[in-house]
C-alpha positions as CSV (number, residue, x, y, z in Angstrom):
1,M,11.4,-8.8,-25.4
2,N,11.4,-5.6,-27.3
3,W,9.2,-4.7,-30.3
4,R,9.9,-2.0,-32.8
5,S,8.2,-0.9,-36.0
6,E,8.3,2.2,-38.3
7,S,6.4,4.3,-35.8
8,I,6.1,2.4,-32.5
9,W,8.9,1.3,-30.1
10,V,7.9,-0.9,-27.1
11,E,10.6,-1.9,-24.6
12,I,9.8,-4.3,-21.8
13,I,11.6,-3.5,-18.6
14,K,12.6,-6.5,-16.4
15,G,11.9,-5.8,-12.8
16,S,13.4,-7.3,-9.7
17,R,13.0,-10.9,-10.8
18,K,16.6,-11.5,-11.7
19,T,18.7,-14.6,-10.9
20,S,21.1,-12.6,-8.7
21,N,18.2,-11.3,-6.5
22,F,16.8,-14.9,-6.1
23,F,20.3,-16.0,-5.1
24,L,20.7,-13.2,-2.6
25,S,17.3,-13.7,-1.0
26,F,18.0,-17.4,-0.6
27,L,21.5,-16.8,0.8
28,I,20.2,-14.2,3.4
29,F,17.3,-16.6,4.4
30,M,19.7,-19.5,4.9
31,G,22.3,-17.5,6.8
32,S,19.7,-15.9,9.1
33,L,18.2,-19.3,9.7
34,G,21.6,-20.6,10.7
35,F,22.1,-17.7,13.1
36,L,18.7,-18.3,14.7
37,V,19.3,-22.0,15.1
38,V,22.7,-21.3,16.8
39,G,21.1,-18.7,19.1
40,T,18.3,-21.1,20.0
41,S,20.7,-24.0,20.6
42,S,22.8,-21.9,22.9
43,Y,19.7,-21.0,24.9
44,I,18.5,-24.6,25.1
45,G,22.0,-25.9,25.9
46,K,22.1,-28.7,23.2
47,N,22.8,-28.8,19.5
48,L,19.6,-28.7,17.4
49,I,21.7,-29.3,14.2
50,S,25.0,-31.0,14.4
51,L,26.5,-28.6,11.8
52,F,26.2,-25.7,14.2
53,P,27.9,-26.6,17.5
54,S,26.6,-24.4,20.3
55,Q,28.5,-25.7,23.4
56,Q,31.1,-23.0,23.0
57,I,28.6,-20.2,22.7
58,I,27.2,-18.8,25.9
59,F,23.6,-17.5,25.6
60,F,24.4,-14.2,27.2
61,P,25.7,-12.2,25.3
62,Q,26.7,-14.2,22.1
63,G,23.5,-16.3,21.9
64,I,21.3,-13.2,22.2
65,V,23.2,-11.4,19.5
66,M,23.1,-14.5,17.2
67,S,19.3,-14.7,17.7
68,F,18.9,-11.0,17.0
69,Y,20.9,-11.4,13.7
70,G,18.8,-14.4,12.8
71,I,15.5,-12.6,13.4
72,A,16.7,-9.4,11.6
73,G,17.9,-11.5,8.6
74,L,14.5,-13.3,8.4
75,F,12.8,-9.9,8.2
76,I,15.2,-8.7,5.5
77,S,14.8,-11.9,3.5
78,S,11.0,-11.8,3.7
79,Y,11.1,-8.2,2.4
80,L,13.3,-9.3,-0.5
81,W,11.0,-12.3,-1.3
82,C,8.0,-9.9,-1.3
83,I,9.8,-7.6,-3.8
84,L,10.5,-10.6,-6.0
85,F,6.9,-11.8,-5.7
86,W,5.5,-8.3,-6.6
87,N,8.2,-7.9,-9.3
88,V,8.8,-4.3,-8.3
89,G,10.3,-2.2,-11.1
90,S,8.9,-4.1,-14.1
91,G,6.9,-2.5,-16.8
92,Y,7.3,-1.1,-20.3
93,D,8.3,2.0,-22.2
94,L,6.1,2.9,-25.3
95,F,7.2,5.4,-27.8
96,D,4.6,6.1,-30.5
97,R,5.6,8.6,-33.2
98,K,2.3,8.2,-35.0
99,E,0.2,9.4,-32.1
100,G,3.0,11.6,-30.8
101,I,3.0,10.1,-27.2
102,V,5.4,8.4,-24.8
103,C,4.1,6.1,-22.1
104,I,6.2,4.9,-19.2
105,F,4.7,2.2,-17.0
106,R,6.2,0.6,-13.9
107,W,4.9,-1.6,-11.1
108,G,5.7,-0.3,-7.6
109,F,5.0,-1.6,-4.1
110,P,1.4,-2.6,-3.3
111,G,-0.9,0.2,-2.2
112,R,-2.6,3.2,-3.6
113,N,0.2,4.1,-6.0
114,R,1.2,0.6,-7.2
115,R,0.9,1.5,-10.8
116,I,3.2,4.2,-12.0
117,F,2.1,5.5,-15.3
118,L,3.6,8.6,-17.0
119,R,2.3,9.9,-20.3
120,F,3.5,12.9,-22.2
121,L,3.9,14.2,-25.7
122,I,7.0,13.5,-27.9
123,R,7.3,17.2,-28.7
124,D,7.9,17.9,-25.0
125,I,11.1,15.8,-25.0
126,Q,14.1,18.0,-25.0
127,S,16.8,15.3,-25.2
128,I,18.0,11.8,-24.3
129,R,20.6,11.9,-21.6
130,I,23.3,9.5,-20.7
131,R,24.9,9.6,-17.2
132,V,28.2,7.9,-17.0
133,Q,29.9,7.4,-13.7
134,E,33.2,5.6,-13.9
135,G,35.2,4.0,-11.0
136,P,35.1,0.7,-9.1
137,Y,31.3,0.5,-9.6
138,P,30.7,2.1,-13.0
139,R,27.1,3.1,-13.7
140,R,25.6,4.1,-17.0
141,V,22.0,5.3,-16.9
142,L,19.8,6.4,-19.7
143,Y,17.4,9.3,-19.0
144,I,14.8,11.2,-21.0
145,D,14.6,15.0,-20.4
146,I,11.0,16.3,-20.4
147,K,10.1,20.1,-20.5
148,G,8.7,21.0,-17.1
149,Q,9.1,17.6,-15.6
150,G,12.9,17.1,-15.4
151,V,14.6,13.9,-16.2
152,I,13.0,10.5,-16.0
153,P,15.3,7.3,-15.9
154,L,14.6,4.8,-18.7
155,T,17.1,2.2,-17.4
156,R,17.6,0.9,-13.9
157,I,20.6,2.0,-12.0
158,D,21.7,-1.6,-11.5
159,D,21.3,-2.5,-15.2
160,N,25.0,-2.5,-15.9
161,F,25.6,-2.5,-19.6
162,V,28.6,-4.7,-20.6
163,T,30.2,-1.9,-22.5
164,P,29.7,1.8,-22.8
165,R,29.0,1.2,-26.5
166,E,25.8,-0.7,-25.7
167,I,24.2,2.3,-23.8
168,E,25.5,4.7,-26.5
169,N,24.0,2.6,-29.2
170,K,20.7,2.4,-27.3
171,A,20.7,6.1,-26.7
172,A,21.5,6.9,-30.4
173,E,18.8,4.6,-31.7
174,L,16.2,6.1,-29.3
175,A,17.3,9.7,-30.1
176,Y,17.1,8.9,-33.8
177,F,13.7,7.3,-33.4
178,L,12.3,10.3,-31.4
179,R,14.3,12.8,-33.5
180,V,15.9,14.5,-30.4
181,P,19.5,15.3,-29.4
182,I,21.7,13.3,-27.0
183,E,23.4,14.8,-24.0
184,V,26.1,13.2,-21.8
185,F,26.6,14.2,-18.2
């Protein structure tokens, strides 16, 4: 949900809670659970689940490797579920021409620096930048260039816009709203 008026532009940034991330976390969890069941079944010497036959798998070395992959996968899936629970990367961008400020807020990992809050003046903005990388995995990222602070990404790297025109339109609207130039690199 984005909100825009004559002098204020608020853009809500969706974090890690995307359907693809839920699917990937579930898939890794189920796969690692399968590996762990097969490794445990080969150690015990009988099938715990009939879908995973373990008579052909000798515990040393195949069962140990399957168990290791299962445990490693459980750690990875628990990490991914924590990221989804904390919604890392979510936040908002606030551009206020009336007050002359820009606020960028993101949620990070729990701890001392969980809240990432950047605030600067609109007059310190040099340009809006678009980085276009074509190839098998095209990436189009929108940045804001601040004097003395460098570039700050406004869109996530994995936010793949359907067409280059979408990011160009977004950059043009934002540059027009902030009254700054656009650069492409």
